[in-house]
NUMARVEX-417207 format. One record per residue (C-alpha): x, y, z. Coordinates in nm, 4 decimals. Example, Ala and Ser with C-alpha at 12.3 -4.5 7.8 and 13.67 -1.06 7.14 Angstrom:
BEGIN
site px->1.2300 | py->-0.4500 | pz->0.7800
site px->1.3670 | py->-0.1060 | pz->0.7140
// end
This chain:
BEGIN
site px->-0.9399 | py->0.9423 | pz->-0.1710
site px->-0.7551 | py->0.6476 | pz->-0.2072
site px->-0.9568 | py->0.3056 | pz->-0.1722
site px->-0.8985 | py->0.1000 | pz->0.1310
site px->-0.7460 | py->-0.2499 | pz->0.0439
site px->-0.6791 | py->-0.5393 | pz->0.3049
site px->-0.2792 | py->-0.4720 | pz->0.2680
site px->-0.3069 | py->-0.1286 | pz->0.4228
site px->-0.6322 | py->-0.2126 | pz->0.6950
site px->-0.4369 | py->-0.2744 | pz->1.0423
site px->-0.4081 | py->-0.6542 | pz->1.1243
site px->-0.5900 | py->-0.6092 | pz->1.4606
site px->-0.8549 | py->-0.4304 | pz->1.3197
site px->-0.9129 | py->-0.7325 | pz->1.0695
site px->-0.9222 | py->-0.9894 | pz->1.3753
site px->-1.1818 | py->-0.6975 | pz->1.5799
site px->-1.3729 | py->-0.6774 | pz->1.2573
site px->-1.4277 | py->-1.0516 | pz->1.2336
site px->-1.5008 | py->-1.1697 | pz->1.5836
site px->-1.8685 | py->-1.1580 | pz->1.6296
site px->-1.8613 | py->-1.1651 | pz->2.0030
site px->-1.8008 | py->-0.8656 | pz->2.2769
site px->-1.6143 | py->-1.1210 | pz->2.4690
site px->-1.3843 | py->-1.2010 | pz->2.1812
site px->-1.3243 | py->-0.7944 | pz->2.0735
site px->-1.2619 | py->-0.7318 | pz->2.4566
site px->-1.0104 | py->-1.0574 | pz->2.4633
site px->-0.8159 | py->-0.8438 | pz->2.1326
site px->-0.8400 | py->-0.5251 | pz->2.3389
site px->-0.6464 | py->-0.6841 | pz->2.6466
site px->-0.3875 | py->-0.8795 | pz->2.4403
site px->-0.2595 | py->-0.5650 | pz->2.2260
site px->0.0193 | py->-0.3866 | pz->2.3431
site px->-0.0883 | py->0.0099 | pz->2.4082
site px->0.2348 | py->0.0839 | pz->2.1528
site px->-0.0030 | py->-0.0769 | pz->1.8782
site px->-0.2718 | py->0.1394 | pz->1.8749
site px->-0.3716 | py->0.5002 | pz->1.7558
site px->-0.5983 | py->0.7584 | pz->1.7156
site px->-0.7519 | py->0.5979 | pz->1.4087
site px->-0.7400 | py->0.2500 | pz->1.5253
site px->-0.9826 | py->0.3252 | pz->1.8346
site px->-1.2362 | py->0.5387 | pz->1.6107
site px->-1.2461 | py->0.2753 | pz->1.3915
site px->-1.2999 | py->0.0012 | pz->1.6312
site px->-1.5462 | py->0.2379 | pz->1.7834
site px->-1.7367 | py->0.3244 | pz->1.4667
site px->-1.7970 | py->-0.0775 | pz->1.4460
site px->-1.9511 | py->-0.1242 | pz->1.7351
site px->-2.1296 | py->0.2149 | pz->1.7292
site px->-1.9841 | py->0.4071 | pz->1.9778
site px->-1.7468 | py->0.6824 | pz->1.9891
site px->-1.5098 | py->0.7393 | pz->2.1730
site px->-1.3847 | py->1.0767 | pz->2.3173
site px->-1.0845 | py->1.2719 | pz->2.2127
site px->-0.7970 | py->1.2185 | pz->2.5016
site px->-0.4627 | py->1.0318 | pz->2.5311
site px->-0.4104 | py->0.6876 | pz->2.3978
site px->-0.4248 | py->0.4648 | pz->2.7190
site px->-0.7662 | py->0.7076 | pz->2.8284
site px->-0.9262 | py->0.6053 | pz->2.5333
site px->-0.8134 | py->0.2381 | pz->2.4765
site px->-0.9747 | py->0.2172 | pz->2.8192
site px->-1.2793 | py->0.3660 | pz->2.7234
site px->-1.3236 | py->0.1331 | pz->2.4428
site px->-1.2303 | py->-0.1643 | pz->2.7287
site px->-1.5392 | py->-0.0445 | pz->2.9157
site px->-1.7971 | py->-0.0114 | pz->2.6133
site px->-1.6684 | py->-0.3298 | pz->2.5079
site px->-1.6720 | py->-0.5333 | pz->2.8122
site px->-2.0399 | py->-0.3482 | pz->2.9044
site px->-2.2195 | py->-0.4908 | pz->2.5729
site px->-2.0505 | py->-0.8539 | pz->2.6568
site px->-2.1799 | py->-0.8584 | pz->2.9971
site px->-2.5832 | py->-0.7497 | pz->2.7751
site px->-2.4690 | py->-1.0089 | pz->2.5288
site px->-2.4288 | py->-1.3207 | pz->2.7659
site px->-2.7377 | py->-1.2038 | pz->2.9828
site px->-2.9562 | py->-1.1520 | pz->2.7138
site px->-2.9348 | py->-1.5370 | pz->2.6181
site px->-3.0300 | py->-1.6333 | pz->2.9574
site px->-3.4203 | py->-1.6165 | pz->2.9729
// end
C-alpha cells in the first residue's frame, strides 16, 4: 500500500481538515464545484467528522454531507451561548 503524502492528498480535503469550525467546513463544501467531488473525497471528509454518508450518486452524497456539517455548525454556535 502506498503511503499518503501531501502531494497526493486532495487540496480541498486539506483545506477541509485544516479548518476547526463546522461553519468554515460548510463554506468549503458550498464553494467547491460538484465536479471536484468523488466518492473517496466524500468518504474522507465524512470520516474526518465521524459520520458515514450512504452510497449513491455524487450530488446526493455531497448534499447529505452538507446537511451533516450544517447541523454540526448549528450546534457548534449554540453550544457556547449559555
